[in-house]
C-alpha positions in Angstrom: 16.9 9.8 -12.8 15.3 6.4 -13.1 11.9 6.0 -11.7 9.2 3.3 -11.7 6.6 3.5 -14.3 3.0 3.7 -12.9 1.0 0.8 -13.9 -1.8 2.8 -15.3 0.6 4.1 -18.0 1.4 0.7 -19.3 -0.6 -2.1 -20.8 -0.9 -5.2 -18.5 -3.2 -8.2 -18.2 -6.2 -8.4 -16.0 -5.3 -9.0 -12.4 -6.4 -12.7 -12.4 -4.1 -13.4 -15.3 -1.2 -11.5 -13.8 1.3 -13.8 -12.1 2.5 -10.8 -10.0 -1.0 -10.5 -8.4 -0.9 -14.1 -7.4 2.8 -13.8 -6.3 1.9 -10.8 -4.1 -1.3 -12.3 -2.7 0.2 -15.7 -1.9 3.4 -14.2 -0.4 1.4 -11.9 1.9 -1.0 -14.8 2.8 1.8 -17.0 3.9 3.6 -14.2 5.8 0.5 -13.1 7.7 -0.4 -16.8 8.5 3.1 -17.3 9.9 3.0 -14.1 12.0 -0.4 -14.9 13.5 0.3 -18.6 14.1 3.5 -17.9 16.0 2.3 -14.8 17.8 -1.0 -16.3 18.9 0.8 -19.4 20.3 3.0 -17.0 22.3 -0.2 -15.2 23.6 -1.8 -18.5 24.6 1.4 -19.4 26.5 1.1 -16.1 28.3 -2.5 -16.7 29.1 -1.5 -20.1 30.6 1.0 -18.4 32.8 -1.6 -15.9 34.0 -4.2 -18.7 34.7 -1.6 -20.6 36.7 -1.1 -17.6 39.0 1.9 -16.2 37.3 2.5 -12.8 35.8 -0.6 -11.2 34.2 -0.6 -8.9 31.2 2.3 -10.8 29.4 0.1 -10.9 26.2 0.3 -7.1 26.1 4.1 -7.2 26.6 4.3 -9.7 23.7 2.3 -7.2 21.5 4.7 -4.4 22.6 7.8 -6.4 21.6 6.2 -7.1 18.2 5.3 -3.5 17.6 8.6 -1.8 18.7 10.3 -2.4 15.3 7.4 -0.7 13.5 7.8 2.4 15.6 11.6 2.5 15.3 12.1 1.4 11.7 9.0 2.2 9.7 10.4 5.5 8.4 13.8 4.0 7.5 12.1 1.0 5.7 9.9 3.5 3.8 13.1 5.2 2.6 14.6 1.8 1.6 11.5 1.0 -0.4 11.8 4.2 -2.4 15.6 4.0 -2.9 15.7 0.3 -3.9 13.4 -2.0 -5.9 10.4 -2.9 -3.8 10.3 -6.3 -5.3 13.9 -6.9 -4.2 13.0 -5.9 -0.7 10.1 -8.3 -0.6 12.4 -11.2 -1.7 15.1 -10.3 0.9 12.4 -10.1 3.6 11.3 -13.6 2.8 14.9 -14.9 3.2 15.1 -13.2 6.6 11.8 -14.8 7.6 13.2 -18.3 7.1 16.1 -17.5 9.4 13.8 -15.9 12.1 11.6 -19.0 12.2 14.6 -21.2 12.8 15.3 -19.0 15.9 11.7 -19.4 16.8 12.2 -23.1 17.1 14.9 -22.6 19.8 12.4 -20.8 22.0 10.2 -24.0 22.1 12.8 -26.7 22.4 13.1 -26.7 26.2 10.4 -28.4 28.4 9.0 -25.0 29.3 8.9 -22.3 26.6 11.6 -19.6 27.0 9.6 -16.4 27.4 12.6 -14.1 26.9 13.5 -15.8 23.6 9.9 -16.0 22.5 9.6 -12.2 23.0 13.0 -11.8 21.1 11.7 -13.7 18.2 8.5 -11.7 18.2 10.7 -8.6 18.0 12.5 -10.0 14.9 9.2 -11.0 13.3 8.3 -7.3 13.8 11.5 -6.2 12.1 10.8 -8.5 9.1 7.2 -7.2 8.8 8.4 -3.6 9.1 10.7 -4.1 6.2 8.1 -5.9 4.2 5.1 -3.6 4.7 6.1 -0.4 2.7 7.4 -2.5 -0.1 4.4 -4.7 -0.5 1.8 -1.9 -0.3 4.0 0.4 -2.4 4.2 -2.3 -5.1 0.5 -2.4 -5.6 0.1 1.0 -7.3 3.3 0.3 -9.3 2.0 -3.1 -10.6 -1.6 -2.2 -11.1 -3.6 0.7 -12.6 -5.6 3.1 -10.4 -8.9 1.7 -11.7 -7.9 -1.7 -10.5 -6.7 -0.6 -7.0 -10.1 -1.0 -5.3 -10.4 -4.5 -6.6 -6.8 -5.4 -5.9 -6.9 -4.0 -2.4 -10.2 -5.7 -1.6 -8.9 -9.1 -2.6 -5.5 -8.4 -1.0 -7.0 -7.4 2.3 -9.4 -10.3 2.1 -6.5 -12.7 1.7 -4.8 -11.0 4.6 -7.6 -11.6 7.0 -8.3 -15.1 5.8 -4.6 -15.7 6.7 -5.2 -14.2 10.1 -8.3 -16.5 10.5 -6.4 -19.6 9.7 -3.3 -18.6 11.6 -5.3 -17.9 14.8 -7.4 -21.1 14.4 -4.2 -23.2 13.7 -2.5 -21.6 16.8 -5.3 -22.8 19.1 -5.4 -26.3 17.6 -1.5 -26.6 17.6 -1.3 -25.3 21.2 -3.9 -27.8 22.4 -2.4 -30.8 20.6 1.3 -30.0 20.7 1.5 -28.3 24.1 4.5 -30.4 25.1 6.3 -30.1 21.8 5.7 -26.6 20.5 8.8 -26.7 18.4 6.6 -28.4 15.8 4.8 -25.1 15.4 8.1 -23.5 14.4 8.8 -26.3 12.0 5.5 -25.5 10.3 6.5 -21.8 10.2 9.8 -22.6 8.6 8.2 -24.6 5.8 5.7 -21.8 5.2 8.5 -19.2 5.1 10.3 -21.2 2.4 7.1 -21.4 0.4 6.8 -17.6 0.8 10.2 -17.1 -0.7 9.3 -19.1 -3.8 6.0 -17.3 -4.3 7.8 -13.9 -4.1 9.8 -14.9 -7.1 6.6 -14.7 -9.2 6.4 -10.9 -8.8 7.7 -9.1 -11.8 10.8 -6.9 -11.4 10.2 -3.2 -10.9 12.8 -0.4 -10.9 13.5 1.7 -7.9 11.4 4.9 -7.5 14.4 7.1 -6.5 17.6 5.1 -6.8 19.8 8.2 -6.4 18.1 9.5 -3.2 20.5 10.4 -0.4 19.9 9.3 3.1 18.7 12.0 5.6 18.5 11.6 9.3 14.8 12.5 9.1 14.3 9.3 7.1 14.6 7.4 10.4 11.1 8.7 11.4 9.2 10.6 8.7 11.3 12.3 6.0 10.9 16.1 6.0 9.9 16.1 2.4 7.2 13.5 3.1 6.0 15.6 6.1 5.5 18.5 3.8 3.7 16.3 1.3 1.3 15.1 4.1 0.7 18.6 5.5 -0.1 19.9 2.0 -2.7 17.2 1.5 -5.1 17.2 4.5 -7.3 14.3 3.1 -4.2 12.1 2.9 -3.0 13.1 6.4 -6.5 12.6 7.9 -6.6 9.1 6.3 -3.4 8.2 8.1 -4.8 9.2 11.4 -8.0 7.3 10.7 -6.1 4.1 9.9 -4.0 4.6 13.1 -7.1 4.8 15.2 -8.5 1.7 13.5 -5.3 -0.4 14.2 -5.1 0.9 17.8 -8.6 -0.5 18.3 -7.8 -3.6 16.4 -4.5 -4.2 18.4 -6.4 -4.2 21.6 -9.5 -6.2 20.5 -8.0 -8.7 18.0 -6.9 -11.0 19.4 -5.9 -9.8 23.0 -9.4 -8.9 24.3 -11.1 -11.7 22.4 -8.6 -14.2 23.9 -9.3 -12.9 27.4 -13.0 -12.9 26.8 -13.0 -16.5 25.6 -10.5 -18.0 28.0 -11.0 -16.0 31.2 -14.7 -14.8 31.0 -16.4 -17.5 29.0 -14.1 -20.3 30.1 -13.7 -21.7 26.6 -10.9 -24.0 25.5 -7.9 -22.6 23.5 -9.4 -24.1 20.3 -12.8 -22.6 20.8 -11.3 -19.2 21.8 -9.3 -19.2 18.5 -12.5 -20.0 16.6 -14.1 -16.9 18.3 -11.2 -14.8 17.0 -11.4 -16.5 13.6 -15.1 -15.6 13.3 -14.1 -11.9 13.5 -11.5 -12.5 10.8 -14.2 -14.1 8.6 -16.3 -11.0 9.0 -13.3 -8.8 8.1 -12.7 -10.9 4.9 -16.4 -10.6 3.9 -16.3 -6.8 4.7 -13.2 -6.4 2.5 -15.0 -8.1 -0.5 -18.1 -5.9 0.1 -15.9 -2.8 0.3 -14.3 -3.8 -3.0 -17.6 -4.4 -4.8 -19.1 -1.1 -3.5 -16.1 1.1 -4.2 -16.5 1.1 -8.1 -13.1 2.6 -8.9 -13.6 5.4 -6.3 -13.0 6.3 -2.7 -16.4 5.6 -1.0 -16.4 7.7 2.1 -19.9 6.4 3.1 -18.3 2.9 3.6 -15.8 4.4 6.1 -18.6 6.1 8.1 -20.9 3.0 8.1 -18.0 0.7 9.0 -16.8 3.0 11.8 -20.2 3.3 13.5 -20.9 -0.4 13.1 -17.6 -1.2 14.9 -18.4 1.2 17.7 -21.9 -0.3 18.2 -20.5 -3.9 18.2 -17.8 -3.1 20.7 -20.4 -1.6 23.1 -22.8 -4.5 22.7 -20.1 -7.0 23.7 -19.3 -4.9 26.8 -22.8 -5.0 28.3 -22.6 -7.4 31.3 -24.8 -10.4 31.7 -26.6 -11.9 34.7 -23.6 -14.0 35.7 -20.0 -12.8 36.0 -18.7 -15.4 33.5 -20.9 -14.1 30.6 -22.2 -10.9 29.0 -25.6 -9.9 27.8 -25.1 -11.6 24.5 -23.8 -14.9 25.7 -21.2 -16.9 23.7 -23.4 -17.5 20.6 -24.6 -13.9 20.5 -21.0 -12.6 21.0 -19.8 -14.7 18.1 -22.4 -13.3 15.8 -21.6 -9.7 16.9 -17.9 -10.4 16.4 -18.6 -11.4 12.8 -20.6 -8.3 12.2 -17.9 -6.2 13.8 -15.4 -7.8 11.4 -17.6 -7.0 8.4 -17.7 -3.3 9.5 -13.9 -3.3 10.0 -13.5 -4.5 6.3 -15.8 -1.8 5.1 -13.8 0.8 7.0 -10.3 -0.2 6.1 -10.4 -1.0 2.4 -11.4 2.5 1.1 -8.8 4.2 3.3 -6.0 1.8 2.1 -7.0 2.6 -1.5 -7.1 6.4 -0.9 -3.6 6.4 0.6 -2.1 4.4 -2.2 -3.8 6.4 -4.9 -3.1 9.9 -3.6 0.5 9.4 -2.5 3.0 10.8 -5.1 4.9 8.1 -7.0 8.4 9.2 -5.7 7.1 9.4 -2.1 4.9 6.3 -2.1 7.2 4.1 -0.1 7.8 6.8 2.5 4.1 7.7 2.8 3.2 4.1 3.3 6.1 3.9 5.8 4.5 6.8 7.6 1.1 5.0 7.6 2.8 1.9 9.0 4.5 4.0 11.7 1.2 5.7 12.7 -0.7 2.3 12.7 1.9 0.6 14.9 2.2 3.5 17.3 -1.5 2.9 17.9 -1.0 -0.9 18.3 2.0 -0.3 20.6 -0.2 1.9 22.9 -3.0 -0.7 22.8 -0.5 -3.3 24.0 0.6 -1.0 26.8 -3.0 -0.3 27.7 -3.8 -4.0 27.8 -0.8 -4.7 30.1 -2.1 -2.0 32.5 -5.8 -2.8 32.2 -5.6 -6.6 32.4 -4.2 -6.8 36.0 -6.6 -3.9 37.0 -9.5 -5.9 35.7 -8.3 -9.0 37.7 -7.8 -7.0 40.9 -11.2 -5.2 40.8 -13.1 -8.2 39.3 -14.0 -6.3 36.1 -14.9 -8.7 33.3 -12.5 -8.9 30.4 -15.3 -7.6 28.1 -14.4 -4.2 29.6 -11.5 -4.1 27.1 -14.0 -3.8 24.3 -15.4 -0.5 25.8 -11.8 0.8 25.8 -11.6 -0.1 22.1 -14.7 1.9 21.4 -13.1 4.9 23.2 -10.1 4.6 20.9 -12.3 4.8 17.8 -14.6 7.6 18.9 -12.5 10.6 17.9 -12.4 9.4 14.3 -16.2 8.9 14.3 -16.7 12.4 15.7 -14.2 14.5 13.7 -13.2 12.6 10.5 -15.4 13.9 7.6 -14.0 12.4 4.3 -15.5 13.1 0.9 -16.0 10.5 -1.8 -14.0 10.9 -5.0 -13.3 9.2 -8.3 -9.9 7.4 -8.4 -9.9 6.1 -12.0 -7.9 9.1 -13.1 -7.4 11.0 -9.9 -4.3 13.1 -10.0 -1.5 12.5 -7.5 0.2 15.2 -5.6 3.1 16.8 -7.6 6.5 15.2 -7.1 8.0 18.5 -6.3 7.3 19.3 -2.7 5.0 22.3 -2.2 6.0 24.9 0.3 3.9 25.2 3.4 
């Protein structure tokens, strides 16, 4: 049976001289920029509708449409990324992205944006990202050695959040300047998707992990073999739950709660609200680099704990009310500073967990384990979107400030802080689980 050769068993150049590293990083950067540019423009359109007296909570519904594919298809896409070459799946997903962005233009061609079509396009963007995620994260440990994984993941996650920063900022500027011709946003997205296809061709070809693997109905959710692997490795399973809680919190706060805080509570313009969200992204990017530098070829559990408690404290500080109803205790400037700090803590928290999951997952299950991680993460984001759709009209009806959403985010995170007790470990030559499934 043909299987992919782990990167640490072959000689390969340093990551900065490896065109696959640049191909992976640039492709992800462009894809994430596109997702956030289009999605944030849709969220800002939904906020306009709410401010004009229309339906409230549409931003949460937009998040739900984006996350449904991750919940329905993550398991199956994890199966595909083990059965077929992950590099091939990345390239195919980039071709699909071009077609989806053409559809996105149709939603903005009429005088008033077509909400139903916008939500439909968000669903298709979610399908694209669901296919792409297990392949891209599964490729990293195939392309690079374990000792390079902390550095690769730190830079990879940093580029991801820089793309989010720029995508959110560009969305605010585009919405403000192209409000009557939003189809231009989709035109930009189409160009970026085409560039992403070309950058994906830089990634070197890798064989499939398990080309002869038969499909099982359990692959639609989490394959039964993968479930046994996870139950047999409690640190790996606990890391999946810890990342799910992180993304549940992030799905509520970033950018939904931040957008409400800026537009509805502080009364900021769309551009300045996007800058507020971008400040959080800058912090996350910085945190990812710090997490990379402090990892030293190991899983650093202390970073997870420090990052988690730092996020919790930042969320609570933003929630504290101010003297006037349109502010909080920190004010706009203080909130911006705390959001940057919150982002730094998020980077410290997320990078070590990402590295641990990639390093500990067995080679022949890597795509499906990462698919399970994606499923867990997006279930958390889905519920955060539902919660936002419920909480937003309640806040409006009872005159609660939008900053209340940050307190809800802190509640999401608190079980991990109280019960997750990871241990640091060396990853430079850490053994993976055996490929044969242990009995439980």
